[in-house]
LOMAR-23345 format. One record per residue (C-alpha): residue number from 1; residue in one letter; x negated, y, z. Coordinates in Angstrom, 1 decimal, always signed. Layout:
NODE   i aa      X      Y      Z
NODE NUM  a      X      Y      Z
...
***
This chain:
NODE   i aa      X      Y      Z
NODE   1  x  -34.5   +5.5  +30.5
NODE   2  x  -32.2   +2.6  +29.6
NODE   3  x  -28.8   +3.0  +28.1
NODE   4  x  -27.0   +2.3  +31.4
NODE   5  x  -29.0   +5.0  +33.2
NODE   6  x  -28.3   +7.4  +30.4
NODE   7  x  -24.5   +6.7  +30.6
NODE   8  x  -24.6   +7.1  +34.4
NODE   9  x  -26.4  +10.4  +34.1
NODE  10  x  -24.0  +11.8  +31.5
NODE  11  x  -21.0  +10.7  +33.4
NODE  12  x  -22.2  +12.4  +36.6
NODE  13  x  -22.9  +15.7  +34.8
NODE  14  x  -20.3  +18.3  +35.6
NODE  15  x  -18.7  +19.1  +32.2
NODE  16  x  -16.1  +21.5  +33.7
NODE  17  x  -16.3  +24.9  +32.0
NODE  18  x  -12.9  +26.4  +32.5
NODE  19  x   -9.6  +26.0  +34.3
NODE  20  x   -6.0  +26.4  +33.3
NODE  21  x   -3.7  +28.4  +35.6
NODE  22  x   -0.3  +30.0  +35.5
NODE  23  x   -0.2  +33.7  +35.0
NODE  24  x   +1.7  +35.7  +37.7
NODE  25  x   +5.4  +35.7  +37.5
NODE  26  x   +5.2  +39.5  +37.0
NODE  27  x   +3.1  +39.1  +33.9
NODE  28  x   +5.2  +36.2  +32.6
NODE  29  x   +8.5  +38.1  +32.9
NODE  30  x   +7.0  +41.2  +31.3
NODE  31  x   +5.8  +39.2  +28.3
NODE  32  x   +9.0  +37.2  +28.1
NODE  33  x  +11.2  +40.3  +27.9
NODE  34  x   +8.9  +41.9  +25.3
NODE  35  x   +9.5  +38.8  +23.1
NODE  36  x  +13.1  +38.0  +24.1
NODE  37  x  +14.7  +41.4  +25.1
NODE  38  x  +18.1  +39.9  +25.3
NODE  39  x  +17.0  +38.1  +28.5
NODE  40  x  +16.1  +41.4  +30.3
NODE  41  x  +18.8  +40.9  +33.0
NODE  42  x  +18.5  +37.2  +33.3
NODE  43  x  +15.6  +36.9  +35.8
NODE  44  x  +17.0  +33.7  +37.3
NODE  45  x  +16.8  +32.0  +33.9
NODE  46  x  +13.2  +33.3  +33.4
NODE  47  x  +12.2  +32.2  +36.9
NODE  48  x  +13.5  +28.7  +36.3
NODE  49  x  +11.4  +28.5  +33.1
NODE  50  x   +8.3  +29.9  +34.9
NODE  51  x   +8.7  +27.4  +37.8
NODE  52  x   +8.8  +24.5  +35.4
NODE  53  x   +5.7  +25.4  +33.3
NODE  54  x   +3.3  +22.5  +33.0
NODE  55  x   -0.4  +23.1  +32.9
NODE  56  x   -2.2  +21.8  +29.8
NODE  57  x   -3.7  +18.3  +30.0
NODE  58  x   -5.6  +15.8  +27.9
NODE  59  x   -3.4  +12.8  +27.0
NODE  60  x   -6.4  +10.4  +27.1
NODE  61  x   -9.8  +10.4  +28.7
NODE  62  x  -11.4  +10.8  +25.2
NODE  63  x   -9.1  +13.4  +23.8
NODE  64  x  -10.7  +16.7  +22.8
NODE  65  x   -7.5  +18.7  +23.0
NODE  66  x   -5.5  +19.8  +26.0
NODE  67  x   -1.8  +19.6  +25.2
NODE  68  x   +0.3  +22.8  +25.7
NODE  69  x   +3.9  +22.1  +26.6
NODE  70  x   +6.9  +24.0  +25.4
NODE  71  x   +8.1  +26.2  +28.3
NODE  72  x  +11.7  +26.3  +27.2
NODE  73  x  +14.0  +24.4  +24.9
NODE  74  x  +13.5  +25.9  +21.4
NODE  75  x  +15.1  +25.6  +18.0
NODE  76  x  +13.2  +26.3  +14.9
NODE  77  x  +15.1  +26.5  +11.6
NODE  78  x  +13.1  +26.0   +8.4
NODE  79  x  +11.0  +29.1   +7.8
NODE  80  x  +11.5  +30.4  +11.4
NODE  81  x   +8.6  +31.6  +13.6
NODE  82  x   +8.4  +32.5  +17.2
NODE  83  x   +5.9  +33.8  +19.8
NODE  84  x   +5.9  +31.4  +22.7
NODE  85  x   +4.9  +32.8  +26.1
NODE  86  x   +3.1  +29.8  +27.6
NODE  87  x   +2.7  +31.2  +31.1
NODE  88  x   -0.8  +29.8  +31.0
NODE  89  x   -4.3  +31.5  +31.2
NODE  90  x   -7.7  +29.9  +30.9
NODE  91  x  -10.1  +31.2  +33.5
NODE  92  x  -13.8  +30.7  +34.4
NODE  93  x  -14.8  +30.2  +30.8
NODE  94  x  -18.5  +31.0  +30.4
NODE  95  x  -19.5  +33.7  +27.9
NODE  96  x  -20.6  +31.1  +25.3
NODE  97  x  -17.2  +29.3  +25.2
NODE  98  x  -13.9  +29.9  +23.5
NODE  99  x  -10.6  +28.1  +23.5
NODE 100  x   -9.2  +27.2  +20.0
NODE 101  x   -5.5  +26.5  +19.6
NODE 102  x   -4.4  +24.0  +17.0
NODE 103  x   -1.1  +22.3  +16.0
NODE 104  x   -0.5  +18.9  +17.3
NODE 105  x   -1.2  +16.5  +14.4
NODE 106  x   +2.2  +14.8  +14.5
NODE 107  x   +4.2  +18.0  +14.4
NODE 108  x   +1.8  +19.6  +11.9
NODE 109  x   +1.7  +16.8   +9.4
NODE 110  x   +5.2  +15.4   +9.7
NODE 111  x   +7.1  +18.8   +9.9
NODE 112  x   +4.6  +21.5   +9.0
NODE 113  x   +5.0  +23.1  +12.5
NODE 114  x   +1.8  +25.1  +12.7
NODE 115  x   +0.3  +28.2  +14.3
NODE 116  x   +1.2  +31.2  +12.2
NODE 117  x   -2.5  +32.2  +11.9
NODE 118  x   -3.4  +28.5  +11.5
NODE 119  x   -6.0  +28.5  +14.3
NODE 120  x   -5.8  +30.6  +17.5
NODE 121  x   -9.0  +31.8  +19.2
NODE 122  x   -9.0  +32.7  +22.8
NODE 123  x  -12.2  +34.5  +23.7
NODE 124  x  -13.8  +34.1  +27.2
NODE 125  x  -13.2  +37.8  +28.0
NODE 126  x   -9.5  +37.6  +27.3
NODE 127  x   -8.9  +35.9  +30.7
NODE 128  x  -10.3  +39.1  +32.2
NODE 129  x   -7.8  +41.3  +30.2
NODE 130  x   -6.1  +43.6  +32.6
NODE 131  x   -3.3  +44.3  +30.1
NODE 132  x   -2.2  +40.7  +29.6
NODE 133  x   -3.8  +38.9  +32.6
NODE 134  x   -5.1  +36.4  +30.0
NODE 135  x   -1.6  +35.1  +29.2
NODE 136  x   -1.9  +32.8  +26.2
NODE 137  x   +0.9  +33.7  +23.7
NODE 138  x   +1.1  +31.3  +20.8
NODE 139  x   +3.0  +32.1  +17.6
NODE 140  x   +4.3  +29.0  +15.9
NODE 141  x   +5.9  +28.7  +12.4
NODE 142  x   +8.2  +26.0  +11.0
NODE 143  x   +6.8  +25.9   +7.5
NODE 144  x   +8.6  +22.7   +6.6
NODE 145  x  +12.0  +22.1   +5.2
NODE 146  x  +13.5  +20.4   +8.3
NODE 147  x  +15.0  +22.0  +11.4
NODE 148  x  +13.1  +21.3  +14.6
NODE 149  x  +14.6  +21.0  +18.1
NODE 150  x  +11.8  +21.0  +20.7
NODE 151  x  +12.7  +20.1  +24.2
NODE 152  x  +11.3  +22.0  +27.2
NODE 153  x   +8.2  +20.2  +28.4
NODE 154  x   +7.3  +18.6  +25.0
NODE 155  x   +3.7  +19.0  +23.8
NODE 156  x   +3.7  +21.4  +20.8
NODE 157  x   +0.1  +22.4  +20.3
NODE 158  x   -3.4  +21.6  +21.6
NODE 159  x   -6.4  +23.6  +22.8
NODE 160  x  -10.0  +22.7  +22.6
NODE 161  x  -12.8  +24.4  +24.7
NODE 162  x  -15.8  +24.9  +22.4
NODE 163  x  -19.2  +26.4  +22.5
NODE 164  x  -20.1  +29.1  +20.0
NODE 165  x  -23.3  +30.8  +19.1
NODE 166  x  -24.3  +34.4  +18.3
NODE 167  x  -27.0  +35.7  +15.9
NODE 168  x  -30.3  +36.8  +17.4
NODE 169  x  -29.7  +40.4  +16.2
NODE 170  x  -26.2  +40.6  +17.7
NODE 171  x  -25.8  +43.9  +19.6
NODE 172  x  -22.1  +44.0  +20.4
NODE 173  x  -21.2  +46.0  +23.5
NODE 174  x  -17.5  +46.6  +23.0
NODE 175  x  -15.1  +45.6  +25.9
NODE 176  x  -11.8  +44.0  +25.2
NODE 177  x   -8.7  +46.0  +26.1
NODE 178  x   -5.7  +44.0  +24.8
NODE 179  x   -4.4  +40.8  +23.1
NODE 180  x   -3.4  +40.0  +19.5
NODE 181  x   -5.6  +42.0  +17.2
NODE 182  x   -7.2  +44.1  +19.9
NODE 183  x  -10.8  +43.6  +18.9
NODE 184  x  -10.6  +45.1  +15.4
***
């Protein structure tokens, strides 16, 4: 097989392993109010945020990461952290895939705006979670010395779909029931 045939073969291979979708408004508002209880009676504001959520995208055809966008205008003082309800879930991930969440290199290196746990891991079975509907919540920290003002719709982190392997003697049968820290 020559190089051109090989390139045509790999470009025609379906590489799709997952899909980003919005969670239901019911799930979004539930999670939003658990994070921002002061907004409990402000459904119109929350609905506006929900309606303007952008699905993650790759910025170029050779980017590994899918950019996640800030759902609301956010201010992070130095040392501040916040759980961000993205309104996004990742569905149709095969069992041997995971979604890893990483800071965007510009925000991370210039301002030390990072994930609180440094790397987030979204397991394939999380999208089936009845409790959270697979809603991806991302906790970000401003570990730098500068204040950050992040506009609604600005990319703030990125996700990469990756394959993982298990050991040949793995015998895990536990079923997921929740979100952050639910599998320990």
